[in-house]
Steps between C-alpha positions, in 0.01 A plus 500: 500500500120470494241769444214603724252291302610154625573635847150645541352191333624301797273709720202436275576126507469505881163662577555463874782754472240764428326479836594787730683288757701285261577790270636694794708193581658472157504867413699628207709711733645205693555291188668792326724571799628142484548516123701824523767345722735706718672717239248788526554528876877479467494778241296722732145450379223436752328184377175592671449791262648319200275195518205674665333667198463176300370312802254778578384508138417130514317545830301797370434319173354204685275722708360691201477179293730587211513268201817305431608755238423790732692344788799444273485865399469616863808304605692614195422862578573456871849368425588841361413666832743286700747714695647571842852540633633407843664831583290494816734230634828692476502635855489863389125533561228302325204728554171337400614357166467136604145561628411619150633182344184303579240765427648619171504154335145434622391827343680416175354149482144626546551774242642260241213256553252785449678608184495145364129476576449811289691365200860595575735231369848393607784281374453127572876463563532775761541254785749243379583577137773706340548822703231371734490554873694184585779572253535869582488470880581134568792462265704185561290388798165509317315166478185534291391143573426597860216726389259209476678210668280279721198715420196344662714285732718736703390845611731794554307597812656198669831690492366834626648617829405747771764720659494471878705819533461821293837472332662347191448127437872432521505638856213297647719203602755726669238687703316181597815338633625803691164537675526134604867528602452811714214345701153634589624845600699747287867549583678827567747597229790489747427133572590410141853483367453383144253343255610292204245433224576242233290550188524478121718735296201682350357590843846599626533741208147642503408491869818616670433870565606577859337843538168514309352847458130417466239229558568318174872497572439356845279226360780403260787517749618178665715693752211724606248215517743283696555777755125556519426130551725492804391822664127546422201351319590447132136421416398857590486717183573810708851366568586567134386863514715812515478536878633148555778550245645774717558264794873549563554170684333303220704676234820421687395136540428472128867577438588186696310278255732312264362356176672199347418277203399162638578206268177319579282807450680583177446146371123503559445856367245602372286202599526568874508819706712370784782631718759383752525723807746528788433726797800590715416653836718737702521230766688277256205267438435399140166390359438382146242344272414429138165538325456405136133596465376768743152491646248629250657320204321206333716254694385657830183699423322745725169389641174672414500649848847647448397651167193660653703635792747657259219653296337643813828645622571675171143616447482653847748765388235632259270610783253218440308362796545132596146434376569666165822303460323173580230581244759570231675170571172309493402660171835417339483139621165465323598702192442211260127512584459877468297639212710814488835618633318809626409304812870510588591846369216660695647357819848625409389860461558742785 
């Protein structure tokens, strides 16, 4: 185990990591997620809200120019605000809990950085020492050495992905393939006899709810998303709303989706988010495919145009005009040159 002092010293030894772009690339959140391993997720913690506070504290600390001692204190304090359970993924109704799991850590990180700036102190071992974040949450899968590995040479932003469809990461490959297998036009539910989805055992266990009761449940359900991909536009957020969930034909089709553990997908878990899909039509025709890395992942990234189109589509639901949406996007793209974040927040206000 190492303490925060040598870990944060690595950042000071690489001044380029303090620029806005490169810091964002090697943020504490991504490094901490890797160091935690998979045990937190398997135990039911949401790693976004577990790793988020410490990452946000580092980001806020950089912006307000904390000293090394203050930044260490901010991270130490932030580790004690780590929390978040995945009960939203059980299929019984997730509400808006998952939406909170990005905002709450950001709030905590900013608050802890402000406290450190005002003299609040924290334990230097809170991240990777005895009873630290890695030990308490990461357990046997924790790897403290990943916190600062390849710092200054490899950036975490290179592994960031963009979801093409508004559903769980483990479902992207399934939806992508079914859209391709069905053809340019949606199919009628009666044209489909059966869908077989080969995935890893974790996704089979977590994402197998056949009859989700709310939007979050639909976004986490492989059966629902598979039925949606074949019969409508799975990129449309409205298709995960309550009105769409009541579609009787889609619900019946979801029951014809069979989830199996695929040996190849199990072997590459959690490094790849792939799936093997077989579509059986009522006519007797069978269509199948395999995708290891769905579009949007680092191995097959979305283009800038695709990202902007997705942003515009989502933002349009907030009653913003096309001009207003374009101005927001332009402002965000040039954020590194802005003197104040107010230039963006003013545009976001109603």
